[in-house]
C-alpha positions as CSV (number, residue, x, y, z in Angstrom):
1,M,27.1,-12.8,-0.9
2,A,30.7,-11.7,-1.3
3,R,33.4,-13.8,-2.4
4,G,37.3,-13.6,-2.7
5,T,39.7,-12.9,0.1
6,K,40.6,-9.3,-1.2
7,R,37.0,-8.3,-0.5
8,I,38.0,-8.6,3.3
9,A,39.4,-5.0,2.8
10,V,36.2,-3.5,2.4
11,K,35.1,-5.1,5.9
12,G,35.9,-1.8,7.8
13,L,33.9,0.2,5.3
14,I,30.8,-1.9,5.6
15,C,31.2,-1.9,9.4
16,G,31.5,1.8,9.4
17,V,28.5,2.4,7.1
18,L,26.4,0.1,9.4
19,F,27.4,1.7,12.5
20,L,27.0,5.2,11.3
21,F,23.5,4.2,9.9
22,L,22.6,2.8,13.3
23,A,23.7,5.8,15.0
24,V,21.7,7.9,12.9
25,A,18.7,5.8,13.0
26,G,18.6,5.1,16.7
27,T,17.0,2.2,18.0
28,A,13.4,3.5,18.5
29,P,10.8,0.7,17.9
30,C,8.5,-0.3,15.0
31,L,5.8,-2.7,15.0
32,A,5.4,-6.0,13.3
33,K,1.6,-5.3,14.0
34,V,-0.6,-2.8,15.9
35,S,-1.4,-3.5,19.5
36,T,-4.0,-1.5,21.3
37,E,-1.2,-1.1,24.1
38,I,1.0,0.9,21.6
39,K,0.5,4.4,20.6
40,C,0.5,5.3,17.0
41,S,3.1,7.9,17.7
42,V,5.6,5.5,18.8
43,C,6.1,4.7,15.1
44,H,4.5,7.6,13.2
45,T,4.5,11.6,13.3
46,M,1.9,13.8,11.7
47,H,4.2,16.7,10.9
48,N,7.7,15.8,11.8
49,S,8.2,18.6,14.2
50,Q,7.7,19.0,18.0
51,A,8.6,22.3,19.6
52,G,10.6,22.9,16.3
53,E,12.5,19.6,16.5
54,S,12.4,16.8,14.1
55,M,10.5,13.7,15.4
56,V,12.6,11.4,13.3
57,V,14.8,9.4,15.7
58,G,18.3,10.7,15.6
59,G,16.9,14.0,13.9
60,G,17.5,12.5,10.4
61,D,15.5,12.9,7.1
62,E,11.9,12.5,7.0
63,Q,10.8,8.8,6.3
64,P,8.0,7.7,4.1
65,N,4.6,7.0,5.4
66,L,5.1,9.3,8.4
67,L,7.5,7.0,9.9
68,R,9.8,8.1,12.6
69,N,12.7,5.6,11.9
70,T,14.0,3.4,9.0
71,C,13.9,-0.5,8.8
72,L,17.4,-0.9,10.4
73,G,16.8,1.8,13.1
74,C,13.7,-0.1,14.4
75,H,15.3,-3.7,14.0
76,S,18.6,-3.1,15.6
77,A,20.2,-3.2,19.1
78,T,23.4,-1.7,20.3
79,D,24.3,-5.0,22.3
80,G,24.6,-8.4,21.5
81,S,22.0,-10.0,23.9
82,T,18.7,-8.1,22.6
83,W,16.6,-10.1,20.3
84,K,13.4,-8.4,20.4
85,D,12.5,-4.7,21.4
86,S,11.3,-4.5,24.7
87,A,8.6,-2.0,24.2
88,T,7.2,-3.2,20.8
89,G,8.3,-6.9,20.3
90,A,10.0,-5.9,16.8
91,P,12.6,-8.6,16.0
92,I,16.3,-7.6,15.9
93,V,18.3,-8.6,12.8
94,Y,21.4,-6.4,13.6
95,N,23.2,-6.4,16.8
96,T,26.5,-4.1,17.1
97,S,28.3,-6.9,18.8
98,A,28.1,-10.7,18.2
99,P,24.7,-12.0,18.9
100,S,24.7,-14.1,22.2
101,Y,21.3,-15.7,21.3
102,G,19.9,-18.0,18.7
103,A,21.0,-21.4,17.4
104,T,24.6,-22.7,17.4
105,I,26.3,-25.9,16.0
106,G,28.4,-26.1,19.0
107,D,31.4,-23.8,18.1
108,G,30.3,-20.9,20.4
109,K,29.1,-18.7,17.4
110,R,25.5,-17.7,17.3
111,F,23.2,-17.1,14.5
112,G,20.8,-14.7,16.1
113,L,17.1,-15.2,14.9
114,A,16.1,-17.5,12.0
115,A,17.4,-15.4,9.1
116,G,20.7,-14.8,10.9
117,N,22.1,-11.4,11.8
118,F,23.8,-8.5,9.9
119,Y,26.4,-8.3,12.6
120,W,28.3,-11.0,10.7
121,V,28.6,-8.7,7.5
122,T,30.4,-6.2,9.6
123,Q,33.1,-8.9,10.4
124,D,33.5,-10.3,6.9
125,C,31.8,-9.5,3.6
126,E,31.5,-13.1,2.5
127,Q,29.0,-13.8,5.4
128,G,26.1,-12.1,4.4
129,H,24.0,-10.1,2.0
130,D,25.7,-6.8,1.5
131,I,22.5,-4.7,1.5
132,F,24.0,-1.2,2.4
133,T,27.3,-0.8,0.5
134,A,28.7,-1.7,-3.0
135,D,30.4,-5.1,-3.2
136,T,34.0,-4.9,-4.6
137,Y,34.1,-8.2,-6.4
138,L,30.4,-9.1,-7.1
139,T,28.7,-7.0,-9.5
140,E,25.5,-8.8,-9.3
141,A,24.0,-11.8,-7.2
142,P,25.7,-15.0,-7.5
143,G,23.7,-17.2,-9.9
144,N,22.0,-14.3,-11.4
145,N,19.7,-15.2,-14.2
146,R,17.5,-13.5,-16.8
147,G,14.8,-12.4,-14.6
148,C,13.0,-9.1,-14.8
149,D,14.1,-7.2,-18.0
150,N,16.5,-10.1,-18.9
151,D,18.2,-9.6,-15.6
152,S,17.9,-9.8,-12.0
153,C,15.4,-7.6,-10.1
154,H,18.2,-6.6,-7.9
155,K,21.8,-7.2,-9.1
156,N,23.1,-6.0,-5.8
157,L,20.6,-5.2,-3.2
158,H,22.2,-2.0,-1.9
159,E,21.4,-0.4,-5.4
160,P,17.6,0.6,-6.2
161,Y,15.9,-1.3,-8.8
162,T,15.5,0.7,-11.9
163,G,14.0,-1.8,-14.3
164,S,10.8,-1.2,-16.2
165,S,8.8,-4.5,-16.1
166,D,8.0,-4.4,-12.5
167,S,7.3,-0.7,-11.6
168,H,6.3,-1.6,-7.9
169,L,10.0,-2.5,-7.4
170,V,11.4,0.8,-8.9
171,G,13.6,2.5,-6.0
172,R,13.6,-0.4,-3.7
173,S,16.8,-1.4,-2.3
174,G,18.2,-2.8,1.1
175,C,15.8,-4.4,3.3
176,Q,12.9,-3.4,1.1
177,G,14.4,-5.1,-1.9
178,C,13.1,-8.4,-0.2
179,H,10.5,-7.2,2.1
180,M,7.6,-5.6,0.9
181,V,6.1,-4.0,4.2
182,S,2.9,-2.7,2.7
183,G,0.3,-3.8,0.3
184,D,-0.7,-2.4,-2.8
185,A,-2.9,0.7,-2.6
186,D,-4.1,-0.1,-6.3
187,G,-6.1,-3.1,-5.3
188,A,-3.6,-6.1,-5.4
189,S,-4.2,-6.3,-1.4
190,S,-6.9,-5.1,0.8
191,V,-4.2,-4.5,3.3
192,T,-2.3,-1.3,2.7
193,S,-0.1,-1.6,5.7
194,W,1.0,-5.3,6.4
195,H,3.0,-3.9,9.4
196,H,-0.5,-3.4,10.8
197,A,-1.9,-6.9,10.1
198,N,-2.5,-9.5,12.8
199,D,0.1,-12.1,12.6
200,G,-1.4,-14.6,15.0
201,T,-1.7,-14.8,18.7
202,S,1.5,-14.7,21.0
203,G,3.2,-18.2,21.1
204,T,1.1,-19.7,18.4
205,A,2.5,-20.6,15.0
206,Y,0.6,-18.9,12.4
207,I,-0.1,-19.9,8.6
208,V,0.4,-16.9,6.4
209,D,-0.8,-17.6,2.8
210,T,-2.3,-14.7,1.1
211,A,-1.8,-11.2,0.2
212,E,-4.3,-9.9,2.7
213,Q,-2.1,-11.5,5.4
214,G,0.9,-9.8,4.2
215,W,2.6,-12.9,2.9
216,Y,5.3,-14.8,5.0
217,R,7.6,-12.3,6.4
218,F,6.4,-9.8,4.0
219,L,8.3,-11.7,1.1
220,S,6.6,-10.4,-2.0
221,G,6.7,-8.3,-5.1
222,H,8.7,-10.3,-7.8
223,H,5.9,-10.4,-10.2
224,S,2.4,-9.2,-10.5
225,A,3.0,-6.6,-7.8
226,Y,1.7,-7.9,-4.4
227,T,-0.7,-10.7,-5.7
228,K,2.4,-13.0,-5.4
229,G,4.3,-13.9,-2.5
230,V,5.7,-16.5,-0.1
231,S,3.6,-18.7,2.0
232,G,4.8,-20.3,5.2
233,I,4.2,-20.8,9.0
234,E,5.6,-18.1,11.1
235,D,7.2,-19.1,14.4
236,P,6.0,-16.0,16.7
237,D,9.6,-15.7,18.3
238,W,11.3,-15.9,14.7
239,E,13.2,-19.0,16.0
240,H,14.8,-17.3,19.1
241,S,14.7,-20.8,20.7
242,P,13.9,-23.3,18.0
243,T,13.1,-26.9,18.8
244,S,11.7,-29.9,16.8
245,T,8.2,-28.5,17.8
246,V,9.0,-24.9,17.5
247,H,10.2,-23.5,14.3
248,N,9.2,-22.0,10.9
249,E,7.7,-24.0,8.2
250,Y,8.6,-23.4,4.6
251,L,6.6,-24.2,1.3
252,A,8.3,-25.9,-1.7
253,S,7.3,-27.1,-5.0
254,H,7.4,-30.5,-5.8
255,T,6.8,-30.0,-9.7
256,L,10.0,-30.1,-11.5
257,D,8.3,-28.5,-14.6
258,A,8.1,-25.3,-12.6
259,Y,11.7,-24.9,-13.2
260,D,11.7,-25.4,-16.9
261,S,10.9,-21.8,-17.8
262,K,13.2,-18.9,-16.9
263,K,10.9,-17.4,-14.6
264,G,8.7,-20.3,-13.8
265,M,9.6,-20.4,-10.0
266,I,9.3,-16.9,-9.5
267,K,5.9,-16.5,-11.2
268,Q,4.6,-19.7,-9.6
269,G,4.7,-17.7,-6.2
270,K,4.3,-18.9,-2.5
271,V,7.5,-21.1,-2.8
272,M,10.5,-19.9,-0.8
273,T,13.1,-21.2,-3.3
274,G,11.0,-19.5,-6.0
275,F,11.5,-16.2,-4.0
276,C,15.5,-16.7,-3.7
277,S,15.6,-17.7,-7.5
278,G,14.5,-14.1,-8.4
279,C,18.0,-13.1,-8.0
280,H,19.8,-16.5,-7.7
281,G,17.9,-18.3,-10.5
282,E,20.9,-20.1,-12.0
283,F,21.3,-22.2,-9.1
284,H,17.7,-23.7,-9.5
285,W,17.2,-24.8,-12.9
286,Q,16.8,-28.4,-12.7
287,S,16.8,-29.2,-16.3
288,S,20.4,-28.1,-16.5
289,S,21.6,-29.6,-13.2
290,L,22.4,-33.0,-14.5
291,I,25.3,-34.0,-16.8
292,G,25.4,-37.7,-17.6
293,G,23.1,-38.5,-14.7
294,A,25.4,-36.7,-12.2
295,W,24.4,-33.4,-10.3
296,Y,26.8,-30.4,-10.7
297,R,24.5,-28.1,-8.7
298,H,23.1,-29.3,-5.5
299,P,19.3,-29.8,-6.1
300,S,16.8,-27.3,-4.4
301,D,13.0,-28.1,-4.1
302,Y,14.0,-31.6,-4.6
303,F,12.5,-34.8,-2.7
304,I,14.8,-36.2,-0.3
305,P,15.2,-39.9,-1.4
306,N,13.8,-42.5,0.9
307,E,16.6,-45.0,0.2
308,D,20.2,-45.6,0.5
309,E,21.9,-43.4,2.8
310,Y,19.2,-40.9,3.2
311,A,17.0,-43.8,4.9
312,G,19.5,-43.2,7.9
313,M,18.4,-39.8,8.4
314,S,17.0,-38.9,11.6
315,T,13.2,-38.3,11.5
316,T,13.2,-35.7,14.2
317,Y,13.0,-32.2,12.7
318,N,16.1,-30.3,13.1
319,P,15.6,-26.4,12.9
320,L,19.2,-26.0,12.2
321,V,18.7,-27.9,8.8
322,P,15.1,-27.1,7.9
323,V,13.4,-28.9,5.2
324,A,10.6,-27.8,3.0
325,R,7.0,-29.2,2.7
326,W,4.8,-29.5,-0.3
327,T,1.8,-28.7,1.7
328,L,1.4,-26.5,4.8
329,S,-1.1,-27.4,7.5
330,A,0.6,-27.2,10.9
331,V,4.3,-27.2,12.5
332,S,5.6,-30.8,12.3
333,P,8.2,-32.3,14.7
334,T,9.3,-34.9,12.1
335,V,11.2,-35.1,8.8
336,A,9.7,-37.3,6.2
337,P,12.2,-38.5,3.5
338,G,10.5,-39.2,0.2
339,T,7.9,-36.5,1.1
340,D,9.9,-33.6,2.3
341,L,12.2,-31.5,0.3
342,V,15.6,-29.9,0.4
343,M,15.5,-26.0,-0.2
344,C,17.8,-23.0,-0.3
345,L,17.3,-22.3,3.5
346,S,18.3,-26.1,4.3
347,C,21.9,-24.8,3.9
348,H,21.8,-21.0,4.0
349,R,20.7,-18.3,6.3
350,A,18.7,-15.5,4.5
351,H,20.4,-12.4,6.1
352,A,24.0,-13.4,7.4
353,G,25.8,-15.8,9.5
354,P,29.1,-16.5,11.1
355,Y,30.2,-18.7,8.0
356,N,31.1,-18.0,4.5
357,D,28.4,-17.6,1.9
358,M,25.7,-17.6,4.8
359,L,26.0,-21.3,5.5
360,R,24.6,-22.9,8.4
361,W,27.9,-24.5,9.1
362,D,31.7,-23.8,8.4
363,Y,32.0,-25.6,5.2
364,Q,35.5,-24.2,4.4
365,N,37.4,-25.4,7.4
366,A,38.1,-29.2,7.0
367,D,39.8,-29.6,10.4
368,D,37.2,-31.5,12.0
369,L,33.5,-33.0,11.3
370,T,31.9,-29.7,12.0
371,S,32.9,-28.7,8.6
372,A,30.7,-31.1,7.1
373,W,28.0,-31.1,9.7
374,G,25.2,-30.0,7.6
375,C,26.1,-32.3,4.8
376,L,26.0,-35.3,7.1
377,Q,22.5,-34.5,8.2
378,C,21.3,-36.1,4.9
379,H,24.4,-37.7,3.5
380,T,24.5,-40.1,6.5
381,E,27.1,-42.5,5.0
382,K,29.6,-40.2,3.8
């Protein structure tokens, strides 16, 4: 996330880089899983040559794993309405114009799919992860802690990781700074291409809990190579049209001891907040979050109290303000204060959104209650 008003000056550069990248990569499809209806040649090429012409979409450089396109090339669209590739079903995470689909808090701005849409980064650097270009004001992730090699695995996601303690991360940047799309060929996973793994039947939410399944949304790789990753229940439509009964489910840790060591949440694995803390760990040390009994950082992976103002919360699950569960079994349409937990994604989108700091509501504009909309979902008496 970017901060500072002067950083808006680099907005045009970011936008230009992204649009150029899309123009070169094209919009050719790439699969989240292999279907018998899709030919291998849609995504792969054997020799990158057909009649003397490059088989890479847009004529770009050769791609790893015989692929014909890049991550962004496969998961982008040249309009604002496309949310899934019509040929392959690949989810779109970057539209070249404002997304006209997905959730909204009622101000007309749309988030796109569950993690948000990188379109918003092209409008304002402060509204998303800067994964494609250098950040003018931030030299590292906000809340960067002493993670890998006494530093964050990815100080800034546009820069390839060069540390030594996690060799499987070396050279990764951009999308693959977070999403590990293939398993470990050295034996940590029996699946060498998670893009080929079955992610459940169409229309049915699917619990992803193991390396063999490719982890939740391919989020893996902080420690112990691919043996550790995030668990969750995947909405097959990536929350294109989320409701109280149709949404993602996230796992949390209900053991505060997991925060006591510098790498505790990361090594524990499976927990969404633990994954985020790989780069933003200073936001999650519960042992340093209280001064004289008062919070000075908002808690994360912390039980929502079942008393006082929290007792007035709606018990109907709101996918615009997701909670985390300390166990996963099925998609639940309810929220249970005292049992469910607040987490990073309760307030933030993972990719980008229409509001600063990737927040799910416009926190900075105090002209009406929409600026406090998210806060009021839990703090009902404020």
